[in-house]
C-alpha positions in Angstrom: 10.5 -31.2 -0.3 9.9 -27.5 0.4 12.9 -26.2 -1.6 14.1 -24.9 -4.8 17.5 -24.8 -6.6 18.8 -21.5 -7.9 22.1 -19.9 -8.9 23.3 -17.5 -6.2 24.6 -14.0 -6.9 27.7 -14.7 -4.8 31.1 -16.2 -5.7 32.6 -19.1 -3.8 36.1 -18.7 -5.3 37.2 -16.2 -2.7 37.1 -19.0 -0.1 39.6 -21.3 -1.7 42.8 -19.4 -1.0 41.6 -18.3 2.4 40.9 -21.9 3.5 44.2 -23.1 2.1 45.9 -20.4 4.3 43.9 -21.4 7.4 44.8 -25.1 6.8 48.5 -24.3 6.6 48.4 -22.2 9.8 46.6 -25.0 11.6 49.1 -27.5 10.3 52.0 -25.4 11.4 50.5 -24.8 14.8 50.3 -21.0 14.4 46.6 -20.9 15.3 44.1 -23.0 17.0 40.4 -23.4 15.9 39.4 -21.1 18.8 41.7 -18.4 17.3 39.2 -18.0 14.5 40.0 -16.0 11.4 38.5 -12.6 11.2 38.7 -12.5 7.3 36.6 -15.7 7.1 34.1 -14.3 9.6 33.8 -11.1 7.6 33.4 -13.0 4.3 30.7 -15.3 5.5 28.9 -12.4 7.0 29.1 -10.3 3.8 27.7 -13.1 1.7 24.8 -13.8 4.1 24.1 -10.1 4.7 23.8 -9.6 1.0 21.0 -12.2 0.9 19.2 -10.7 3.9 19.4 -7.2 2.4 17.9 -8.5 -0.8 15.1 -10.1 1.1 14.3 -7.3 3.5 14.3 -4.4 1.0 15.1 -0.7 1.1 14.8 -0.2 4.9 17.7 -2.7 5.6 20.3 0.2 5.6 18.1 2.7 7.4 19.3 3.8 10.9 16.5 4.2 13.4 16.1 7.9 14.3 15.5 7.3 17.9 18.8 5.4 18.1 17.1 2.3 19.4 17.2 -1.3 18.1 15.5 -2.2 14.8 14.7 -5.5 13.1 17.5 -5.1 10.5 20.1 -4.4 13.1 19.0 -7.4 15.2 19.1 -9.6 12.2 22.6 -8.3 11.3 23.8 -9.1 14.8 22.4 -12.6 14.4 24.1 -13.1 11.1 27.5 -11.8 12.4 27.3 -14.1 15.5 26.4 -17.0 13.2 29.4 -16.2 11.0 31.7 -16.4 14.0 30.2 -19.7 15.2 30.4 -21.1 11.7 34.0 -20.1 11.3 34.9 -21.9 14.5 33.0 -25.0 13.3 35.0 -25.0 10.1 38.3 -24.6 11.8 37.5 -27.5 14.2 36.5 -29.7 11.2 39.7 -28.9 9.4 41.9 -29.3 12.5 40.4 -32.8 13.1 41.8 -33.9 9.7 45.4 -33.3 10.8 45.5 -36.9 12.0 44.0 -40.1 10.6 41.7 -42.6 12.3 44.8 -44.3 13.8 46.1 -41.1 15.3 48.9 -40.6 12.8 49.8 -37.2 11.4 48.6 -37.0 7.8 51.0 -35.9 5.0 50.3 -32.3 4.3 49.2 -32.8 0.7 46.6 -35.3 1.8 45.5 -33.0 4.7 45.2 -30.0 2.3 42.9 -31.9 -0.1 40.7 -33.0 2.8 40.6 -29.4 4.0 39.4 -28.3 0.6 36.6 -30.8 0.9 35.5 -29.1 4.1 35.7 -25.8 2.2 33.3 -27.2 -0.5 31.0 -28.5 2.2 30.8 -25.4 4.3 31.3 -22.6 1.8 29.4 -23.9 -1.2 26.9 -26.6 -0.1 26.0 -25.1 3.3 26.3 -21.5 2.1 23.8 -22.1 -0.7 21.2 -23.1 1.8 22.2 -20.4 4.4 22.1 -17.6 1.8 18.6 -18.6 0.7 17.5 -18.9 4.3 18.9 -15.5 5.1 17.1 -13.9 2.2 13.8 -15.7 2.9 13.9 -15.1 6.6 14.6 -11.4 6.2 11.8 -11.1 3.7 9.4 -12.7 6.2 10.7 -10.5 9.0 9.8 -7.4 7.0 6.5 -9.0 6.1 5.7 -9.6 9.8 6.1 -5.8 10.4 3.8 -5.0 7.6 1.2 -7.4 8.8 1.0 -5.6 12.1 0.0 -2.5 10.3 -3.1 -4.1 8.7 -4.2 -6.4 11.5 -7.3 -4.3 12.2 -8.5 -5.1 8.7 -7.1 -8.6 8.4 -6.8 -10.0 11.9 -6.0 -13.6 10.8 -3.1 -15.3 9.0 -3.3 -18.3 6.8 -0.3 -20.7 6.4 0.3 -21.5 2.8 2.8 -23.9 1.1 4.1 -23.6 -2.4 1.6 -26.3 -3.4 3.8 -28.6 -5.5 5.4 -32.0 -5.2 8.5 -30.6 -3.5 6.6 -29.5 -0.4 7.9 -31.2 2.8 5.3 -33.6 4.3 5.7 -31.8 7.7 4.9 -28.4 6.1 2.0 -29.9 4.2 0.3 -30.6 7.5 0.3 -26.9 8.2 -1.2 -25.8 4.9 -4.4 -23.9 5.3 -4.3 -23.4 9.1 -5.8 -20.0 9.9 -5.0 -18.3 13.3 -5.2 -14.7 14.6 -2.0 -12.8 14.1 -1.4 -12.7 17.9 -2.1 -16.4 18.4 0.8 -18.3 20.0 0.7 -20.6 16.9 2.7 -18.0 14.9 5.4 -17.9 17.6 6.4 -21.4 16.5 5.2 -21.9 13.0 6.0 -18.8 11.1 8.1 -19.5 7.9 10.7 -20.2 7.0 10.7 -23.5 9.0 13.7 -25.1 7.4 16.5 -24.5 5.0 15.2 -23.6 1.6 11.6 -23.4 2.9 9.3 -21.7 0.4 6.2 -21.5 2.6 4.4 -18.2 3.2 1.5 -16.6 5.1 -1.3 -14.5 3.8 -3.5 -12.0 5.7 -7.1 -13.0 5.7 -10.5 -12.1 7.2 -11.5 -15.8 7.0 -12.4 -17.5 10.3 -9.8 -19.2 12.4 -9.5 -23.0 12.0 -9.0 -25.6 14.7 -6.0 -27.9 15.1 -4.9 -30.5 17.5 -1.5 -29.8 19.2 -0.5 -33.4 18.8 -0.9 -33.2 15.1 1.5 -30.3 14.6 4.8 -31.5 13.0 8.3 -31.1 14.2 10.2 -28.4 12.3 13.8 -27.3 12.0 13.4 -23.6 12.7 10.9 -23.4 15.5 10.1 -19.7 16.0 9.1 -16.5 14.4 11.9 -14.5 12.7 9.8 -11.3 12.9 9.3 -11.6 16.7 12.6 -13.3 17.7 14.8 -11.4 15.3 16.8 -14.6 14.7 17.5 -16.0 11.2 19.7 -18.7 12.6 18.6 -20.0 15.9 20.9 -19.7 18.9 20.3 -23.4 19.7 21.7 -24.4 16.3 24.7 -26.8 16.0 27.3 -24.1 15.2 26.3 -22.0 18.2 26.3 -25.0 20.5 29.7 -26.1 19.4 31.2 -22.6 19.9 29.7 -22.4 23.4 31.7 -25.5 24.5 35.1 -23.7 24.2 35.8 -20.6 26.4 38.5 -19.3 24.1 36.2 -19.5 21.1 33.4 -17.8 23.1 35.8 -15.0 24.0 37.2 -14.6 20.4 33.7 -14.6 18.9 32.8 -11.8 21.3 36.0 -9.9 20.3 35.0 -10.1 16.6 32.4 -7.5 17.4 35.2 -5.0 17.3 35.2 -5.6 13.5 31.5 -5.7 13.1 29.8 -3.5 10.5 28.7 0.1 11.1 25.5 1.9 10.1 25.4 5.5 9.0 23.4 7.5 11.5 24.2 11.0 10.2 26.0 12.9 7.5 27.0 16.5 7.8 26.7 19.2 5.1 30.5 18.8 4.7 30.3 15.1 4.2 31.5 13.9 7.6 29.7 11.0 9.1 28.5 9.5 12.4 28.5 5.8 12.1 27.1 3.3 14.7 28.4 -0.2 15.2 25.6 -2.8 15.1 26.7 -3.9 18.6 26.7 -0.4 20.1 25.2 -0.3 23.6 21.6 0.7 23.2 21.2 1.9 26.7 22.8 5.3 26.0 22.9 5.1 22.2 20.5 8.0 21.5 22.5 10.4 23.7 25.8 9.1 22.4 24.7 9.7 18.8 23.5 13.2 19.7 26.9 14.1 21.2 28.6 12.5 18.1 26.6 14.7 15.8 27.6 17.9 17.7 31.3 16.8 17.4 30.9 16.1 13.7 29.2 19.4 12.9 31.4 21.6 15.1 34.8 20.0 14.4 34.3 18.4 10.9 35.3 15.0 12.2 34.1 11.5 11.5 32.8 9.8 14.6 32.1 6.1 15.1 30.1 4.8 18.1 32.0 1.6 19.0 30.6 -1.8 19.8 29.7 -2.8 23.4 31.6 -5.9 24.4 30.3 -8.4 27.0 33.1 -8.2 29.6 31.9 -11.4 31.2 33.0 -13.2 28.0 36.0 -11.0 27.3 37.4 -10.2 30.7 39.7 -7.2 31.0 38.2 -5.4 28.0 36.7 -1.9 28.4 34.0 -0.2 26.4 35.0 3.3 25.4 32.2 4.9 23.4 33.9 6.5 20.4 36.5 6.3 17.7 37.4 9.9 16.8 40.2 11.5 14.8 42.2 8.2 14.8 41.8 7.8 18.6 39.6 5.6 20.8 37.8 8.1 23.1 35.7 7.7 26.2 32.6 9.9 26.7 31.9 11.4 30.1 28.5 13.2 30.4 26.8 12.2 33.6 28.1 14.7 36.2 26.3 15.6 39.4 25.1 19.2 39.5 28.1 21.6 40.0 30.4 18.7 40.8 33.4 19.6 38.8 35.5 17.2 40.8 33.9 14.4 38.7 36.3 15.5 35.9 39.1 14.1 38.0 37.3 10.7 38.2 36.7 10.8 34.5 40.4 11.2 33.8 41.3 8.4 36.2 38.9 6.0 34.4 40.3 7.0 31.0 43.9 6.4 32.2 42.9 2.9 33.5 41.5 2.2 30.0 44.7 3.4 28.3 42.9 5.9 26.2 44.5 8.8 24.3 41.3 10.9 24.0 38.4 11.9 26.2 35.1 13.6 25.5 33.3 15.8 28.1 29.7 16.6 27.4 28.5 19.1 30.0 25.2 19.8 28.3 22.8 17.9 30.6 24.8 18.4 33.9 25.4 22.1 34.0 23.0 25.0 33.3 26.0 27.3 33.1 29.5 25.9 32.9 32.3 27.4 34.9 35.4 27.6 32.6 37.7 28.3 35.6 36.6 25.2 37.4 36.9 23.0 34.3 40.3 24.4 33.5 41.5 23.8 37.1 40.6 20.1 37.1 41.8 19.4 33.6 45.2 21.0 34.4 45.5 18.8 37.5 45.4 15.8 35.1 47.2 17.1 32.0 50.4 19.1 32.8 54.2 18.8 32.4 54.3 15.7 34.6 50.9 14.1 34.2 48.5 12.9 31.5 51.2 12.3 28.8 49.1 9.6 27.3 46.3 12.0 26.3 46.6 13.6 22.9 43.5 15.7 23.0 40.4 16.5 24.9 37.0 17.4 23.4 34.5 19.5 25.2 30.8 19.6 24.3 28.2 22.1 25.6 24.8 23.1 24.2 25.3 22.0 20.6 28.9 23.2 20.3 32.2 21.4 20.6 35.9 22.3 20.8 38.9 20.1 20.6 42.1 21.1 22.5 45.4 19.4 22.0 47.6 18.3 25.0 50.3 20.8 24.2 47.8 23.7 24.2 46.4 22.5 27.6 50.0 22.3 29.0 50.7 25.8 27.7 47.7 27.3 29.5 45.6 27.8 26.4 42.5 25.9 27.5 40.7 28.6 29.6 40.1 31.0 26.7 38.8 28.2 24.6 36.4 27.2 27.3 35.2 30.8 27.6 34.5 30.8 23.9 32.6 27.6 24.3 30.4 29.0 27.0 29.8 32.3 25.1 29.0 30.5 21.9 26.5 28.1 23.3 
């Protein structure tokens, strides 16, 4: 068997009280399995992420300067989604214990003990294997990136097992196979190929070997973590189970709101721009740039929020920022000299129920017209309108100002806009 046993650097004790609490809530009918439990999702993710971080190395925490996706971020997203699916699977398993095989409600003490058995199964036995898999897979993902850098010198890879009595027979059949780095073989048979797999690959200048397709063995993890960016495959049992329940699918999507953030920037005064791992990559680079201007100019922490799939979570909107305690929408794509678009931006922000809005005029106007901006803002924030808005942030040419609602109503916006124009 291609495995090893080791003591993990994580504690299982924290799951005990949490699972007892979840079991009681299921028993009392306060929650359904599809409700999930955000604390359990977060805890599973934290444990698995610690293993992946250890395996990948120093670059695990590094935010990509171009704002685009990176292998660590994609792996983090996979781990977080897996944690949500695993949470749902646990709650289903516990909930199924409420009644016995005859359909009779179990006494609570009996149900509680059975629920603790699920806890041991999922959060000790399974977690051991999952932690090791996360660590090994992240290590192999990072190795895949390094192998690309030297493929001119070593164009081929050799599959190698641990070479002892614990090697799985299926993996033994792959030992010694040599194929070019770009060969389709490595899209399917790049380790790890199963839980606790210890197999490896080595770069080599040796000639490629031949193999017959029919002789290749079935494996648990068919793929390449370096190319697919998946530690736990989306066709795995937990993901499949979650996909059968619309409420679970929606709530797993909503857990993204509590997904971790990566530091993209830190100002000289210690304020930060942080980016959620699920932030929309389409406009991420420009969103981060605007956030940095706000952080530097206004000495505020800015978070770029996650992008939610509204097909899975209908009715939810996707404002870009969390600033100064408020969810804020960013408006930056204005047609040339079309100040009326400000009105449309306020309308969209009202429909989303937001208290803050950010206007970045940098790319749309060569020279802003403070009088026009003031006019359209005042038509949306005055004694009678726009009471939901607490503040508005204006960005132009690497400078930003923040103006409170009361100052806008009291006609103090125009001089601030003139300063913004003059200072840019």
